[in-house]
N, C-alpha and C positions, 0 to 999 in steps of 0.2 A: 511462603520464605521471602526474607528481607532484600529488597535493593540499593544501594546506591547513587544511584543514573537511573534509573527509572523504578516511574509508580506502575502498580499489575491492581489488577478489580473487576470485577464479574458478581452478574447480577445476569438472569436470566435469560440465560443462552447466548447477550453478549461480553464480549471481555471489553476492557481500554485498556489500550497503555500506553502511558506517559513520557515521556523523553524528560527530564525532572536534573535540568542542572543549571535554572533557571542564572546565575552571578556568569556563565559560560552562554547564555543565551540557549540552551540546550547542546552546545554544538557535541559531535559526534568523540570521540576519541575507545581508545582503547579495549576501555573499560566500560563503554556504552555496548558496543558488541560483544562482549565480552558476559554479561549480562544480558543481552537481546535473543542474542543465536539461540542458546537452553532453550528463553520461555520458549522461543515459537515451534521448535521443538515441541513442546511438551501440550501447546495451543496445538498441535494440530492433532498429537493423540489424544484430547482427550473429546468426546466427542458431545459428552455436554455444551461446549461455545459453539455459537452455530455462527454467530457477523461478532472480528475482531474492528474494530476502532485506536488508532496512532493520531497526539498526538502533542502537541508540550506542553510543557508547563508555563505562567503568566500568561502576559499578554501581548509582548512584541516579539517575539519567536515563535516559533514548530519548532525549525532550527535552521540557526543562522551560518552553517555549515561545518564543515572538518575543523576537530579542533586545532589552531594555525602553531600554537605554543607545545603540540607536540606534534608533531610534523614539520616542523622547521628541526629539529634535533634529529631529525632521521637519516640517514643512511640510506646510499639508491636501495641496497638488499633489504635497509629495513624498513621504508616507504615500500616499497614493492610487497612486501609480507604485509604494511598493514594497510593498505590497495585493496590487498587479496581477502584478508578478513572482512572487508566491508562489503567487497562482494558479492560473500559466502552467507553477512547474513540478507542482504536486497536479495538473496536468490533463493535463499530460506524465506522470502515475508510475500517473493510473487507465485512460492509455491507451495503455499499454502493454500490446504484444502477446501477451506469454507475462505468467503469474501469479506475482502479487509476494506476498510474505507481510512482515509487522507483526514484530518477535522486539522486543518492548512489555519490556524491563528493570530499569523504574525509572518515575521521572514522565510521564508525557504530556499536558501539560500546555500548554492555548490552543492553537499553531502543533504542538505534539508533538502531539496527539492527533489535531488533522483533516492531516497525515502521515501516521498509521497508518491511520483512516477513506477518505484516497483509495487502499487498497493494497489487496488483496482479504483479505485474515481475517488477522487477528489475532491472534498466541499471548503470554502475560501472561506473566511474571515473577511469583510470590503477595506481593511489594514492592512492586510494579507500580501507580502510580495514576494514574485518568483527569481532567480538567477542562477546561473551558473557561472560566476566573475573568477573562475581561475586562471584562468588565461591572465590576469591579469598581478597576478603574483605567477609566472613564468610557469606555471600547468599546465595541466589537463584538468575535466572532470575526470576521477575516478574512482567514483561506487557505481557505476552504469550509463553516465547522464548522456556520454555518445551516442547512447545505442537506444534506449530507452525513448529521452524526449524526440529523437531525428523521427522513427517508428508510429511516435500519436502527430505529429505536428508537422510533419515532409524533415526530409534534408535540407532544403536551401534556409525555413525559418528555424531552424537549428542552428545548424551553422552558424546564421547573425547575430541567435542569444549568445551561442559557445567564443567565438571568433569577437564580439566584442565585449560580453560581459555582466551587458546590460542589465539593469533590474528592471523588471516589470511588472504591471498594477496586476489583483484581483482578474481587475476587470480586463486587460488585455489577454491573462489567461484567459480568458469565459473565451474572447470572442476566438484563441489559437486551438481550443479543443482540448485543452487539457487539464480543465477546472470544469469540471458537470454544475457547480452552483455556486455562489458568492451571497451571502447573510452578513446579515450586521456579529458582530462581534460578540454581544452579550445574550445572541441564542443560536450561535455555531455548534454549541455540542447539544443542543437539545433538536435540535434540525436535523444534527448526527442519527444521532439514537434514535431517532420516530423513521426513519427512513430503515435503520438499524431493526429494531424491532418487526416492520415489515419485508426483510428477508429473512430474519429467523421465523418465522413463522414456513417457510414456503422447505418443505422438501429437500433434503441435505443432499441428499444424494443425489437431486438433478443440479441441488449449486454448482458442485463442484466439478454436476457435469460441461454444464457448459461457462464455467471456469476454464475447462478444461480442452473444452470444442474452440472458447475463441483467443484464448493464447497461444497451441498449440496449431491453430490451422491458417491465425498468423502468420507465424512463422515457413508456410508452404504453400507451394500452385494449390488453385482454387479447387481442381480437381483430386488431390489427395486430402484439403481440409475439408469438403464435404464428406470423404470417407475415414477422418475423427470424427465428424459431427454422425455418421452412419451410430461407429462403434459407441458412442459417450448413450444415443435413444435407446439402443437396444439394452445398455449397461440401468439405466434409466426404466425400461419396464421389466428390468430384471427384480424393483426393489420393492419392497410392500408400500411406498412413498406411491410408488403406479399404482398399485391398486386403489389403494387410497382414493386417493386422487382422482382417480375414472368413476367410484363408488360415489363420492363426493355430489361431486359429477349431477348421476342420476340419480339420485336423492334427493336434491335439490336442498346441501346442508355445502357446509362449512369445512374443510378436509382438516385432522386431524395427525399430522404428518411424524412419525413416531421412527424415521429410517433413520440407521446409520451407517457406517463406513466399513462397518467390520461385520458385516453381513449377519 
């Protein structure tokens, strides 16, 4: 299937989505969400895809934010619908049953940072810049930025970024803990793919269970979170991958995981 605003590629269990609006610095508009959301739904159902990478076209921007030219034309009701559309897309991304890596290759501002935060972790190029500058437009982050950023770096630091609208470097983002690794621009996708290949070799059931336990456990108290982990562990034990993994360990060989989420 062809798309106007994104590029989709798949090879050896690793899918890559590139936000492809370079003339607009890959800004998010309604068309992007209308193409991206159903694609994420298809990926969720595709047992052959084990890891997803999201990046932006070109060398300047991952996603420079929401498309202000579209936003400026909206009334209050239309604006609420627009951000709800974005929220629904971010939720689909966060709840995807496979690991998702954001390869941030430039500016990740506003909706761009929010898109990256909805992924499981972030690799950034040395020239990447991060920020939630909506306050400078008389607005607030509208695609989950007030919620996801605070949960990762803490309320006070998140408030400072949101209240000032300041932009920070990739190294600063690394120190704050919402970027995992900073890489040269030329090797960003290569290194991201190396990590994706390593993850893709693991059992899909276990990866899904681990993601679920971390995400859901982080939203509840410790006792409830441990109960979530117990149930997730039990699910793993019911999979053929657990049988394969333990057998491979005892037989001193590399495991060949073939389990899927359909049972």
